[in-house]
C-alpha positions in Angstrom: 0.1 0.0 0.0 1.3 3.5 -0.9 1.7 6.4 1.4 -1.4 8.2 2.6 -2.2 11.3 0.7 -1.6 14.4 2.7 -2.6 18.0 2.3 0.3 19.3 4.2 1.9 22.1 2.2 5.7 21.8 1.3 7.9 23.5 -1.2 7.0 22.5 -4.8 10.6 21.2 -5.3 10.4 18.9 -2.4 7.0 17.6 -3.5 8.3 17.2 -7.0 11.2 15.0 -5.8 8.8 12.9 -3.9 7.0 12.3 -7.2 10.2 11.5 -9.0 11.3 9.1 -6.4 7.9 7.2 -6.6 7.9 7.3 -10.4 11.5 5.9 -10.6 10.4 3.1 -8.3 7.4 2.1 -10.5 9.0 2.7 -13.7 12.1 0.6 -12.6 10.0 -2.3 -11.4 7.2 -2.4 -14.0 8.5 -0.7 -17.1 7.1 2.4 -18.9 4.1 0.7 -20.4 2.9 -1.2 -17.3 3.5 1.8 -14.9 0.4 3.7 -14.0 0.0 7.3 -13.0 -2.5 6.2 -10.3 0.1 3.9 -8.6 2.8 6.6 -8.9 0.5 9.1 -7.3 -0.5 6.7 -4.5 3.2 5.8 -3.8 4.2 9.6 -3.6 1.1 10.2 -1.2 -0.5 12.8 -3.6 -3.4 13.0 -5.9 -3.0 12.0 -9.6 -4.1 15.6 -10.9 -1.2 17.1 -8.7 1.2 14.8 -10.5 -0.1 16.0 -13.8 0.0 19.6 -12.6 3.6 19.2 -11.7 4.9 17.1 -14.5 2.4 17.6 -17.3 2.2 14.0 -18.7 3.5 10.4 -18.3 6.1 11.0 -21.1 7.3 14.1 -19.4 7.5 12.5 -16.0 9.5 9.5 -17.5 11.8 12.0 -19.1 12.3 13.9 -15.9 13.1 10.7 -14.2 15.6 9.6 -16.8 17.6 13.0 -16.6 17.7 13.0 -12.9 18.9 9.5 -12.5 21.4 9.8 -15.5 22.8 13.0 -13.9 23.1 11.2 -10.6 24.9 8.2 -12.0 27.5 10.4 -14.0 28.0 12.6 -11.0 28.7 9.5 -8.8 31.3 8.1 -11.3 33.1 11.4 -11.7 33.2 12.1 -8.0 34.3 8.5 -7.3 37.6 8.8 -9.3 40.1 10.2 -6.9 42.8 12.3 -8.6 46.5 11.6 -7.8 46.0 7.8 -7.8 47.9 5.5 -10.2 46.1 4.6 -13.4 44.7 1.3 -12.0 43.8 3.1 -8.7 41.8 5.6 -10.7 40.0 3.1 -12.7 39.3 1.0 -9.5 37.8 3.8 -7.8 35.6 4.9 -10.7 34.3 1.3 -11.1 33.6 1.0 -7.5 31.6 4.2 -7.6 29.6 3.0 -10.7 28.8 -0.4 -9.2 28.1 1.1 -5.8 25.7 3.7 -7.2 23.7 1.0 -9.4 23.5 -1.3 -6.4 22.1 1.2 -4.2 19.6 2.5 -6.8 18.5 -0.8 -8.6 15.2 0.7 -9.8 16.9 3.6 -11.4 19.4 1.5 -13.1 16.7 -0.9 -14.5 14.9 2.2 -15.7 18.0 3.6 -17.4 19.6 0.5 -18.8 16.4 -1.6 -19.6 13.2 0.3 -19.8 14.3 3.8 -21.3 16.1 2.2 -24.2 13.1 0.3 -25.4 10.2 2.8 -25.4 10.8 5.4 -28.1 13.6 7.4 -29.6 13.1 10.3 -27.2 13.8 8.2 -24.2 16.6 6.2 -25.8 18.3 9.5 -26.7 18.3 10.7 -23.2 20.1 7.5 -22.1 22.5 7.6 -25.0 23.6 11.1 -23.9 24.3 9.8 -20.4 26.2 6.9 -21.8 28.3 9.3 -24.1 29.2 11.4 -21.2 30.4 8.5 -19.2 32.3 7.1 -22.3 33.9 10.5 -22.9 35.1 10.6 -19.3 36.6 7.1 -19.3 38.4 8.0 -22.7 39.9 11.0 -21.0 40.9 8.7 -18.0 42.6 6.1 -20.2 44.3 8.8 -22.4 45.6 10.7 -19.3 46.9 7.4 -17.9 48.7 6.5 -21.2 50.3 10.1 -21.2 51.4 9.7 -17.6 52.9 6.3 -18.5 54.8 7.3 -21.6 55.2 11.1 -21.2 53.3 11.4 -24.6 49.9 10.3 -26.0 51.2 6.6 -26.7 47.7 5.3 -27.6 46.0 6.3 -30.9 42.9 8.3 -30.3 40.7 5.9 -31.9 42.0 2.9 -29.9 41.5 4.9 -26.6 37.9 5.6 -27.7 37.3 1.9 -28.5 38.8 0.7 -25.1 36.5 3.2 -23.4 33.4 1.9 -25.2 34.4 -1.7 -24.4 34.9 -1.0 -20.7 31.7 0.9 -20.3 29.8 -1.9 -22.0 31.3 -4.5 -19.8 30.4 -2.3 -16.8 26.8 -2.2 -17.8 26.6 -5.9 -18.4 28.2 -6.6 -15.1 25.8 -4.3 -13.3 23.0 -6.3 -14.6 24.7 -9.5 -13.5 25.3 -8.2 -10.1 21.9 -7.0 -9.6 20.4 -10.4 -10.6 22.9 -12.5 -8.6 22.5 -12.9 -4.9 25.4 -12.1 -2.7 27.3 -10.0 -5.4 28.2 -6.6 -4.2 29.8 -3.7 -5.6 33.2 -4.4 -4.7 33.1 -7.9 -6.2 31.6 -6.6 -9.4 34.3 -3.9 -9.8 37.1 -6.5 -8.9 35.7 -8.9 -11.7 35.9 -6.1 -14.2 39.4 -5.1 -13.0 40.6 -8.6 -13.4 39.1 -8.8 -16.8 40.2 -5.4 -18.1 43.3 -4.4 -16.2 45.5 -7.2 -17.4 45.2 -5.8 -20.9 45.1 -2.2 -20.0 48.1 -2.7 -17.7 50.2 -4.0 -20.5 49.1 -1.2 -22.8 50.2 1.3 -20.2 53.6 -0.5 -20.0 54.0 -0.4 -23.8 53.2 -4.1 -24.2 50.1 -4.1 -26.5 48.7 -7.4 -27.8 48.9 -7.8 -31.6 47.1 -10.3 -33.8 49.2 -12.7 -35.9 50.6 -11.1 -39.0 48.8 -13.5 -41.3 45.4 -12.4 -39.8 43.3 -10.0 -41.9 40.5 -7.8 -41.1 37.4 -9.1 -43.1 35.8 -5.7 -43.1 38.9 -3.5 -44.3 41.3 -6.1 -45.8 40.8 -8.0 -49.1 40.4 -11.7 -48.4 40.9 -14.4 -51.2 38.6 -17.4 -50.7 40.7 -20.3 -51.6 37.6 -22.3 -52.7 35.6 -19.8 -54.7 38.1 -17.1 -55.8 40.4 -17.7 -58.8 44.1 -17.8 -58.4 45.7 -14.4 -58.7 47.4 -15.3 -62.0 44.5 -17.2 -63.4 42.7 -15.5 -66.5 39.0 -15.0 -65.9 36.9 -17.4 -67.7 34.2 -15.7 -69.9 31.0 -17.3 -70.5 29.8 -17.6 -74.1 27.2 -15.0 -75.1 24.3 -16.5 -76.8 22.6 -14.0 -79.1 19.0 -14.7 -79.9 18.1 -15.1 -83.5 16.5 -12.1 -85.1 
């Protein structure tokens, strides 16, 4: 049962945050389509008309929730990275902050990572902006660590951006796993990702990148000769005879 409706006057900003708290809980647990404004109003302890008065519509309420929770997550990650630490120490502190926040706010994380991405371009764009902000921050972190290690921008810009995308994607998947797995806390999730990622990043920072075998080629960017169907390089192409229809 939700909170009892009250007529006690309070500042609009405080009342609005109560509504957003209730909405995040309902959206996170039920998804956008199944969430009802009646349930949100009841949980917030206000009337449904007041929710509409403050936040206009269900779409606007969902957008306000996404923006608030996206800002809270990015702020938590940025605040969690402690300057002056070693490269692995900064990454560890940032990951620990990310997993701590998502563990403490599971409804908000489900809303952002699951529901907002699947209910229209407007909502997906809000989450994409949040994700781009985090990826940009991680990109700067990796690039700065590389500069500190080598006294110059050792890693190519494109490679740094790709590493940041991979790291953020892995963190998102692990946050889902941690939330669904009993007994897995933020520290364990962060340690799991450090064990997975830092072995490679650590070598990169030390100037020991892994390289594919020389004979391997990229099927997207490199031409590949199929030994079964492609002709040998020096073989002349065989032309099929052209049969001309009688006039």
